[in-house]
N, C-alpha and C positions, 0 to 999 in steps of 0.2 A: 564617797564618790569625789573624784578630783577632775578638774577641767584640765584637759590635754590640750597643748598647742605646739605649733610647729616652731621649733627653735629660730629657724632663720627668719621667717615671716611674722611670727608673734601671733598668727591667725589661730583662732580656737578650731581644734579639729573634732573632739568628741568629749564624752564624760567617760571616764575609766576608774576601775576600782583602785584603791591606793597601791598594790602590788603591781599591777600593769604599768601605772604611770610611772611608779619608781623605776622599774625595769627599763622602761624607755629612756628615762633620763640617765641612768647608768650607762646605758650603750650608746648615748647621744644621738640617737635615731640613725644609727648607721646599720642599713639592711644588712652587709657583710659579717659585721660582728654579730647581729642577732641570729643570722643563719648559721654561724659557726657555734654558738651557744646552744641552738636547737639541736644541733648533731650531738652534743656532748651526751645527754642521757640515752641516746639511741646506741652508745657504744664506739662511736668515731672519735676516738681520743686525738689529741693534737700532738702527738710525739714527733719531734724533730728526727730528721734523717741525717747522718753523718754523711756529708760529701767528702771531705778531705780532713785529716788531723785539724781539729779546732774550728772546723766549718761545719755549720749545720743548717738544715733547709727546713724551714715550717712548711707543714702541709698547707695548701692555698684553698 
């Protein structure tokens, strides 16, 4: 078990398992990144779209 804290305030939020705490740390508590990561195993891959030669747009 590991103590999870808010990176901005330093306040303790909860106690998590090692894997969950490490994942939040890797994603730096950014919800939009966590949501995109959660979509990956569901088959929603992050392939860029060619807009013009040499210019690609990443999915939002």
